[in-house]
C-alpha positions as CSV (number, residue, x, y, z in Angstrom):
1,M,0.0,0.0,0.0
2,N,1.2,3.5,-0.9
3,F,0.5,5.8,2.1
4,K,-0.4,9.4,1.4
5,R,-1.2,10.7,4.9
6,V,-0.1,9.1,8.1
7,V,-0.7,9.9,11.8
8,I,2.2,9.0,14.1
9,K,1.5,9.0,17.8
10,V,4.4,8.9,20.2
11,G,3.9,8.1,23.9
12,S,5.3,9.5,27.1
13,A,7.2,6.3,27.7
14,V,9.2,6.9,24.5
15,L,9.7,10.6,25.0
16,S,10.9,10.4,28.6
17,E,13.8,8.6,30.3
18,N,15.0,8.9,33.9
19,G,12.7,11.8,34.5
20,K,13.9,13.8,31.5
21,L,13.0,14.2,27.9
22,A,14.7,11.6,25.7
23,K,16.2,14.0,23.2
24,E,18.0,11.4,21.1
25,R,14.7,9.5,20.6
26,I,13.0,12.7,19.6
27,R,15.9,13.3,17.1
28,N,15.5,9.8,15.7
29,L,11.7,10.4,15.3
30,V,12.2,13.7,13.6
31,E,14.7,12.2,11.2
32,L,12.3,9.4,10.3
33,I,9.5,11.9,9.7
34,A,11.9,13.9,7.4
35,K,12.6,10.7,5.5
36,L,8.9,9.9,5.1
37,K,8.2,13.4,3.9
38,K,10.8,13.0,1.2
39,A,9.0,9.9,0.1
40,G,5.9,12.0,-0.4
41,I,4.0,11.0,2.7
42,E,2.1,13.7,4.7
43,I,2.8,13.3,8.4
44,I,0.6,14.4,11.4
45,L,2.4,13.9,14.7
46,V,0.3,13.3,17.9
47,S,2.7,13.8,20.8
48,S,2.5,13.1,24.5
49,G,5.3,14.2,26.8
50,A,4.1,17.5,28.1
51,V,3.8,16.2,31.7
52,S,7.3,14.7,31.7
53,A,8.7,17.9,30.1
54,G,7.0,20.0,32.8
55,Y,8.4,17.8,35.6
56,K,11.9,18.6,34.4
57,K,11.1,22.3,35.3
58,L,9.0,21.8,38.5
59,K,9.0,18.7,40.7
60,L,5.3,18.2,41.6
61,D,3.6,15.1,42.8
62,K,2.5,13.5,39.5
63,K,-0.2,11.4,41.3
64,V,-2.3,14.5,42.0
65,L,-4.4,15.3,38.9
66,A,-4.2,19.1,39.4
67,N,-0.4,18.8,39.5
68,R,-0.3,16.8,36.3
69,Q,-2.4,19.4,34.6
70,A,-0.1,22.2,35.9
71,L,3.0,20.2,34.7
72,A,1.4,19.8,31.3
73,S,0.8,23.5,31.1
74,I,4.5,24.1,32.0
75,G,5.9,21.4,29.8
76,Q,4.0,22.1,26.6
77,S,6.1,25.0,25.5
78,Y,9.3,23.3,26.5
79,L,8.4,20.2,24.6
80,M,7.6,22.3,21.5
81,S,10.9,24.1,21.8
82,I,12.7,20.8,21.6
83,Y,10.7,19.7,18.6
84,Q,11.3,23.1,17.0
85,K,15.1,22.7,17.3
86,K,15.1,19.1,15.9
87,F,12.8,19.9,13.0
88,N,14.8,23.0,12.2
89,D,17.8,20.8,11.7
90,C,15.8,19.0,9.0
91,N,14.5,22.3,7.5
92,I,10.9,21.4,8.4
93,T,8.4,23.8,9.7
94,I,6.1,22.7,12.4
95,S,2.8,23.9,14.0
96,Q,1.1,23.2,17.3
97,I,-2.5,22.3,17.7
98,L,-4.1,21.6,21.1
99,L,-7.2,19.5,20.9
100,T,-9.5,17.2,22.9
101,Q,-11.8,14.5,21.7
102,A,-14.7,16.9,22.2
103,D,-13.4,19.1,19.4
104,F,-14.3,16.3,17.0
105,D,-17.8,16.0,18.4
106,S,-18.8,19.3,16.9
107,R,-19.2,19.2,13.1
108,K,-18.2,22.9,12.8
109,R,-15.1,22.6,14.9
110,S,-14.2,19.3,13.2
111,Q,-14.4,21.0,9.8
112,N,-12.3,23.9,11.0
113,I,-9.6,21.4,12.2
114,Q,-9.7,19.6,8.9
115,N,-9.3,22.9,7.0
116,T,-6.4,24.0,9.1
117,I,-4.6,20.7,8.9
118,N,-5.1,20.5,5.1
119,I,-3.6,23.9,4.6
120,L,-0.6,23.1,6.8
121,L,0.1,19.8,5.0
122,E,-0.3,21.3,1.6
123,N,2.5,23.7,2.5
124,G,4.8,21.1,3.9
125,V,4.2,21.8,7.5
126,V,4.2,19.0,10.1
127,P,1.3,19.6,12.5
128,I,2.0,18.5,16.1
129,I,-1.2,17.7,17.9
130,N,-1.4,17.3,21.7
131,E,-4.3,17.0,24.0
132,N,-5.1,20.2,25.8
133,D,-4.1,18.4,29.0
134,S,-4.5,21.3,31.3
135,V,-8.3,21.2,30.8
136,A,-9.0,17.7,29.3
137,T,-9.4,15.9,32.6
138,D,-10.8,12.6,31.4
139,E,-8.4,12.3,28.5
140,L,-5.4,13.1,30.8
141,V,-6.4,10.3,33.1
142,F,-7.5,7.6,30.6
143,G,-6.3,8.3,27.1
144,D,-2.6,9.3,26.9
145,N,-3.4,10.6,23.4
146,D,-4.1,7.1,22.1
147,Q,-7.8,7.8,21.5
148,L,-7.1,11.3,20.3
149,S,-4.7,9.9,17.7
150,A,-7.4,7.5,16.5
151,Y,-9.9,10.3,16.2
152,S,-7.3,12.4,14.3
153,T,-6.6,9.5,11.9
154,Y,-10.3,9.1,11.1
155,Y,-11.5,12.7,11.0
156,L,-8.4,14.0,9.2
157,N,-8.6,11.3,6.6
158,A,-5.3,9.6,7.2
159,D,-4.5,6.2,5.7
160,I,-3.2,4.7,9.0
161,L,-2.3,5.4,12.6
162,I,1.2,4.5,13.7
163,I,1.6,4.2,17.5
164,L,5.1,4.3,18.8
165,S,5.2,2.7,22.3
166,D,7.5,1.1,24.9
167,I,6.4,-2.3,23.5
168,D,7.3,-3.6,20.1
169,G,3.9,-5.2,19.3
170,Y,0.8,-6.8,20.7
171,Y,1.7,-10.2,22.3
172,T,-0.2,-13.4,22.8
173,D,0.4,-12.9,26.5
174,N,2.4,-10.7,28.8
175,P,6.0,-11.1,27.7
176,T,7.4,-10.0,31.0
177,T,5.8,-12.9,32.8
178,N,5.5,-15.5,30.0
179,K,8.7,-16.1,28.0
180,N,6.7,-18.1,25.4
181,A,4.6,-15.1,24.5
182,T,4.9,-14.1,20.8
183,I,4.0,-11.0,18.8
184,R,0.8,-11.1,16.9
185,K,1.8,-9.7,13.5
186,I,-1.7,-9.1,12.3
187,V,-4.9,-8.7,14.3
188,N,-8.2,-8.7,12.5
189,N,-10.5,-8.8,15.6
190,I,-10.4,-7.5,19.2
191,S,-12.6,-9.2,21.8
192,E,-14.6,-7.5,24.6
193,S,-12.4,-9.2,27.1
194,E,-9.3,-7.7,25.6
195,L,-10.9,-4.2,25.8
196,N,-11.9,-4.8,29.5
197,Q,-8.4,-5.5,30.8
198,I,-6.9,-3.4,33.6
199,V,-5.0,-0.4,32.2
200,T,-1.4,-0.9,33.1
201,P,0.9,1.9,31.8
202,N,4.6,1.0,32.3
203,N,6.1,4.5,32.4
204,E,5.7,6.8,35.4
205,F,4.5,9.6,33.1
206,A,2.2,7.5,30.9
207,T,-1.5,7.3,31.6
208,G,-2.5,4.7,29.0
209,G,-1.4,1.2,28.4
210,I,-2.2,-1.6,26.0
211,V,-6.0,-1.3,26.6
212,T,-6.2,2.3,25.3
213,K,-4.2,1.2,22.2
214,L,-6.6,-1.7,21.6
215,K,-9.6,0.7,21.9
216,S,-7.9,3.0,19.4
217,A,-7.4,0.0,17.1
218,K,-11.0,-1.1,17.5
219,F,-12.3,2.4,16.7
220,L,-10.3,2.5,13.5
221,M,-11.0,-1.1,12.4
222,D,-14.7,-0.5,12.8
223,K,-14.3,2.4,10.4
224,K,-12.2,0.3,7.9
225,K,-8.9,2.0,8.8
226,S,-5.7,0.4,10.1
227,M,-3.3,0.9,13.0
228,F,0.3,-0.3,13.4
229,L,1.8,-0.7,16.9
230,S,5.6,-0.7,17.1
231,S,8.5,0.2,19.3
232,G,9.4,3.9,19.6
233,Y,12.9,2.9,20.8
234,N,13.9,1.3,17.4
235,L,12.1,2.9,14.4
236,T,13.4,0.4,11.8
237,N,10.2,-1.6,11.7
238,V,8.0,1.4,11.2
239,E,10.2,2.8,8.5
240,K,10.3,-0.6,6.6
241,Y,6.5,-1.0,7.0
242,L,5.7,2.5,5.7
243,L,8.2,2.5,2.9
244,E,8.5,-1.1,1.9
245,N,5.4,-2.7,3.4
246,A,7.5,-5.2,5.4
247,Y,8.4,-5.6,9.0
248,K,9.9,-8.1,11.4
249,K,8.3,-6.8,14.6
250,G,5.2,-4.8,15.3
251,T,1.4,-5.5,15.0
252,L,-0.9,-4.5,12.2
253,F,-4.5,-4.1,13.2
254,R,-6.8,-4.2,10.2
255,K,-10.1,-5.7,9.2
């Protein structure tokens, strides 16, 4: 499949390391996006990481919701400054768009978002979408941008959602407790029991987990769109999938 428009979502677990932003991973991501753009693919980036960026500036208790919202407010500009520097190195202009799922519930606001994104992409700009975490209470607790990225993929007419996570695919069982667990390369159906698992984010700044990713995949599959889950630590499989339609690790969710 030749991809024309792709949404890439990168999670907090990938963007942070030891309480700081993982700048080398951000650089690797930006270089991948630059390569994809040269191949003629439009990229929309949905980025977490504002809370972890804010924590670098102010050490507040992350377990308190109001503190997490404050950290997101502090960290948003810092995170964007890092992206700005890395994308400048690749001669790519970026923009910032703060959204919540509610923005897609209004036909007028949804159309306005589509118009803005289309103009940006037509002019070679990479839009960076983040949830408006300082006010989006429910999303901040439950979504970690997974569901927002699924909405963005559908409503902004992207071909596929790429989720970069701290796991390299969807396994048959928990690989940390079952050494015999294997990656499911293609998933065509997601059961209710899978969607009702306990949310278990691995990173201290993450608020999602595999369940929110499965919900995102289910949302897209029901609308005849696909999602690819892969590691954000090693971007080789994502690059090969998008440019060569081949991959050794990762999970493709499709009907």
